[in-house]
VOBA-1610 file (N, C-alpha, C; in pm, whole numbers, padded with zeros to 5 digits, always signed):
BEGIN
Unk+02529+09069-03720Unk+02398+09044-03778Unk+02323+09176-03786Unk+02256+09201-03895Unk+02180+09324-03916Unk+02053+09321-03833Unk+02008+09439-03791Unk+01879+09443-03721Unk+01767+09444-03825Unk+01644+09406-03784Unk+01535+09396-03882Unk+01509+09525-03958Unk+01520+09642-03895Unk+01499+09768-03965Unk+01597+09788-04079Unk+01720+09750-04057Unk+01822+09761-04160Unk+01791+09666-04275Unk+01750+09545-04243Unk+01716+09448-04346Unk+01596+09495-04427Unk+01498+09552-04360Unk+01379+09603-04431Unk+01419+09713-04528Unk+01511+09798-04487Unk+01558+09905-04576Unk+01632+09848-04696Unk+01713+09746-04673Unk+01786+09683-04783Unk+01691+09619-04882Unk+01588+09553-04832Unk+01490+09489-04921Unk+01414+09594-04999Unk+01371+09701-04932Unk+01298+09808-05001Unk+01382+09869-05112Unk+01511+09891-05085Unk+01602+09945-05187Unk+01617+09849-05304Unk+01629+09721-05275Unk+01645+09620-05382Unk+01520+09613-05470Unk+01403+09616-05407Unk+01279+09612-05484Unk+01265+09738-05568Unk+01297+09852-05509Unk+01289+09978-05584Unk+01384+09976-05702Unk+01505+09926-05682Unk+01604+09918-05789Unk+01553+09829-05903Unk+01494+09715-05867Unk+01440+09624-05968Unk+01329+09692-06047Unk+01242+09764-05977Unk+01131+09832-06044Unk+01180+09943-06136Unk+01286+10012-06095Unk+01345+10115-06182Unk+01399+10054-06311Unk+01441+09929-06304Unk+01493+09859-06422Unk+01381+09796-06504Unk+01257+09817-06462Unk+01144+09763-06536Unk+01107+09621-06498Unk+01160+09573-06388Unk+01132+09437-06342Unk+01024+09440-06235Unk+00964+09325-06211Unk+00868+09314-06101Unk+00918+09206-06006Unk+00878+09219-05881Unk+00919+09122-05780Unk+00795+09040-05744Unk+00806+08909-05760Unk+00692+08821-05738Unk+00651+08816-05591Unk+00529+08772-05570Unk+00477+08755-05434Unk+00562+08654-05356Unk+00604+08548-05424Unk+00688+08446-05357Unk+00823+08504-05316Unk+00882+08585-05404Unk+01011+08646-05370Unk+00994+08746-05256Unk+00883+08820-05257Unk+00856+08912-05146Unk+00840+08834-05015Unk+00781+08717-05022Unk+00769+08632-04904Unk+00905+08586-04854Unk+00992+08549-04947Unk+01129+08512-04909Unk+01200+08632-04846Unk+01177+08750-04902Unk+01238+08871-04848Unk+01186+08898-04707Unk+01058+08870-04683Unk+01002+08886-04548Unk+01072+08792-04449Unk+01104+08671-04494Unk+01178+08577-04409Unk+01318+08631-04377Unk+01380+08696-04476Unk+01510+08759-04454Unk+01498+08874-04354Unk+01395+08958-04370Unk+01375+09070-04279Unk+01355+09022-04136Unk+01278+08913-04121Unk+01251+08857-03988Unk+01373+08791-03925Unk+01477+08767-04006Unk+01597+08703-03955Unk+01592+08551-03963Unk+01491+08497-04030Unk+01478+08352-04042Unk+01583+08293-04137Unk+01626+08373-04237Unk+01731+08332-04330Unk+01829+08447-04345Unk+01950+08416-04387Unk+02048+08522-04410Unk+02047+08560-04559Unk+02131+08657-04595Unk+02132+08708-04733Unk+02165+08597-04833Unk+02261+08511-04802Unk+02295+08405-04896Unk+02180+08305-04910Unk+02104+08285-04804Unk+01986+08198-04812Unk+01880+08257-04903Unk+01861+08390-04893Unk+01764+08457-04980Unk+01806+08447-05126Unk+01931+08472-05152Unk+01982+08461-05290Unk+01966+08319-05341Unk+01996+08221-05258Unk+01982+08082-05298Unk+01839+08045-05334Unk+01743+08094-05255Unk+01602+08066-05285Unk+01561+08127-05418Unk+01600+08251-05440Unk+01562+08318-05564Unk+01629+08252-05685Unk+01756+08220-05672Unk+01825+08153-05784Unk+01765+08018-05813Unk+01731+07942-05711Unk+01673+07810-05732Unk+01538+07821-05802Unk+01463+07926-05773Unk+01332+07942-05833Unk+01341+07985-05979Unk+01432+08075-06011Unk+01432+08137-06144Unk+01542+08090-06238Unk+01644+08029-06187Unk+01757+07988-06271Unk+01731+07849-06327Unk+01731+07837-06458Unk+01704+07710-06522Unk+01831+07637-06563Unk+01944+07707-06571Unk+02069+07646-06614Unk+02170+07646-06501Unk+02245+07538-06484Unk+02341+07528-06376Unk+02442+07644-06366Unk+02491+07705-06476Unk+02589+07812-06457Unk+02536+07927-06370Unk+02406+07947-06370Unk+02346+08052-06289Unk+02366+08023-06140Unk+02374+07896-06107Unk+02385+07857-05967Unk+02529+07855-05918Unk+02623+07865-06010Unk+02764+07865-05970Unk+02802+08001-05914Unk+02904+08001-05828Unk+02957+08127-05778Unk+03027+08200-05891Unk+03023+08334-05890Unk+03090+08410-05997Unk+03239+08380-06001Unk+03292+08379-06120Unk+03435+08355-06138Unk+03512+08481-06101Unk+03627+08464-06040Unk+03710+08579-06008Unk+03798+08618-06126Unk+03794+08537-06231Unk+03875+08564-06349Unk+03805+08666-06437Unk+03875+08772-06472Unk+03819+08876-06557Unk+03812+08827-06701Unk+03711+08870-06777Unk+03705+08829-06917Unk+03823+08884-06996Unk+03860+08811-07098Unk+03972+08851-07182Unk+03937+08975-07263Unk+04033+09062-07284Unk+04012+09185-07362Unk+04023+09160-07511Unk+04065+09040-07547Unk+04077+09010-07690Unk+03991+08890-07724Unk+03946+08885-07845Unk+03867+08769-07886Unk+03961+08664-07942Unk+03920+08538-07940Unk+04008+08432-07989Unk+04048+08454-08135Unk+04173+08436-08163Unk+04223+08446-08299Unk+04239+08588-08350Unk+04232+08686-08260Unk+04240+08824-08306Unk+04381+08880-08301Unk+04476+08798-08263Unk+04616+08839-08255Unk+04634+08964-08171Unk+04558+08971-08059Unk+04577+09081-07967Unk+04496+09205-07997Unk+04420+09207-08105Unk+04339+09324-08136Unk+04222+09330-08039Unk+04190+09448-07986Unk+04076+09460-07895Unk+03947+09425-07966Unk+03851+09376-07887Unk+03720+09343-07944Unk+03660+09466-08008Unk+03600+09447-08123Unk+03537+09557-08193Unk+03632+09637-08281Unk+03761+09606-08274Unk+03857+09680-08355Unk+03830+09651-08503Unk+03833+09753-08582Unk+03813+09738-08725Unk+03667+09743-08767Unk+03578+09754-08668Unk+03437+09766-08703Unk+03404+09913-08729Unk+03311+09940-08821Unk+03277+10079-08849Unk+03204+10144-08734
//
């Protein structure tokens, strides 16, 4: 289990990263992050809260697939995506 100082650093880095991407972190999400820092919830609990709040479609709530996307588009007879485009 991480100590609170380590968790606080992780949260600060995540917020900074979001801000660098032009995003803002809501007061509610910061509150959830404070619960994570205090050790009241773990990282997966924090992710679950944020996803439940902002994700409107079920695929967002599913775990990521381990299957890599195909390098070819359907019906392209093996040609890479974008092949033949100017």
